[in-house]
C-alpha positions in Angstrom: -0.4 0.0 0.0 1.3 3.6 -1.0 2.4 5.5 2.4 1.9 9.4 2.8 5.2 10.8 2.8 4.6 13.0 5.7 2.6 12.8 9.1 1.7 16.1 9.5 0.0 15.8 6.3 -2.8 14.1 7.6 -4.0 10.6 8.0 -4.1 7.7 5.8 -6.8 6.1 4.8 -6.9 2.6 3.0 -10.2 1.6 1.5 -9.9 -2.0 0.4 -12.3 -3.9 -2.1 -13.7 -7.1 -1.7 -12.1 -7.9 -4.9 -8.6 -7.7 -3.4 -9.4 -9.6 -0.4 -11.3 -12.3 -2.0 -8.7 -14.2 -3.1 -6.1 -14.2 0.0 -6.0 -16.3 3.3 -7.4 -15.3 6.8 -3.4 -14.6 7.6 -2.6 -12.5 4.3 -5.4 -10.6 5.8 -4.5 -10.0 9.3 -1.0 -9.4 7.9 -2.3 -6.4 5.5 -4.3 -4.8 7.8 -2.0 -5.0 11.2 1.0 -3.7 8.5 -1.5 -0.6 7.5 -2.3 0.1 11.2 0.9 -0.1 12.0 1.6 2.1 9.8 -0.6 4.5 11.2 -3.2 4.1 8.7 -6.8 3.7 9.0 -8.3 0.7 7.1 -11.5 0.0 6.0 -13.0 -3.2 4.5 -15.8 -3.5 1.8 -16.6 -6.9 3.3 -14.8 -7.1 6.5 -14.0 -10.3 8.3 -15.6 -13.7 9.0 -16.1 -14.1 13.0 -12.9 -16.6 13.2 -10.9 -13.8 10.8 -11.8 -11.1 13.6 -10.8 -13.5 16.2 -7.1 -14.1 14.7 -6.6 -10.7 14.1 -7.2 -9.7 17.7 -5.4 -12.4 18.8 -2.2 -11.6 16.3 -2.6 -8.3 17.6 -2.4 -9.1 21.2 0.8 -11.0 20.7 2.5 -7.8 18.7 1.1 -5.2 21.9 4.9 -4.7 23.2 4.5 -3.8 27.1 7.9 -2.4 27.3 7.4 0.3 24.0 3.8 1.1 23.9 4.9 3.6 21.3 5.4 0.9 19.2 2.8 -0.1 18.8 -0.5 -0.4 21.0 -2.9 -2.1 19.7 -6.3 -1.8 17.3 -9.6 -0.7 17.1 -11.8 -2.0 15.1 -15.9 -1.7 14.3 -17.9 -3.3 12.3 -21.5 -3.0 10.9 -23.6 -4.8 8.4 -24.3 -3.3 5.1 -27.6 -4.8 4.5 -30.1 -7.4 5.4 -28.1 -10.3 6.2 -29.7 -13.3 4.5 -31.7 -15.7 6.9 -32.0 -15.6 10.5 -30.8 -17.6 13.5 -30.7 -20.9 12.4 -28.8 -19.4 9.4 -26.2 -18.3 11.6 -25.7 -21.0 13.6 -25.1 -23.4 11.0 -22.5 -21.0 9.9 -24.0 -19.6 6.7 -23.8 -15.8 8.2 -23.5 -13.4 5.4 -19.7 -11.6 5.2 -21.4 -8.8 3.4 -20.4 -5.5 6.3 -18.3 -2.7 6.5 -15.1 -2.8 9.1 -13.0 -0.2 10.3 -9.9 -0.4 11.6 -6.9 2.0 13.2 -4.5 2.0 15.2 -6.0 2.2 19.0 -4.0 6.1 20.1 -5.3 7.6 16.6 -8.8 6.4 16.4 -11.8 6.7 19.2 -15.7 5.5 18.2 -18.2 8.2 19.2 -21.2 6.2 18.0 -21.8 3.0 16.2 -25.7 1.9 14.9 -26.9 -0.6 12.6 -26.3 2.2 9.8 -23.7 4.5 10.8 -19.8 4.3 12.2 -19.1 8.1 13.7 -15.3 8.1 14.6 -12.7 10.8 15.9 -9.2 10.2 14.4 -6.2 11.8 15.7 -2.9 12.1 13.9 -1.5 11.0 17.6 
């Protein structure tokens, strides 16, 4: 992903299409996301992650946080919401057929603060650090 030349220029937002992520493994997606967030970028996924991928993202993030140097990497903030009505109901979700059509916003924990979240909107305050 291209990088912002000067961090004082603003906050870089990477909008990643579902097509780009379609052929990737779960770990490739997680690595791409964490590499972007470590660079101070906000990553927005058009189609989100599966629940297993989200769990693995959080797990990998926790292993990369260094308590001795909190300035190095202090974690992520992640918010997800469905983009539309999911197909099916509780039974479909229990059978593992949950629709993955959702938008996910991921950013450095020290730069993104969720102000509001509901079924149709995520409002976030993004700082330069």
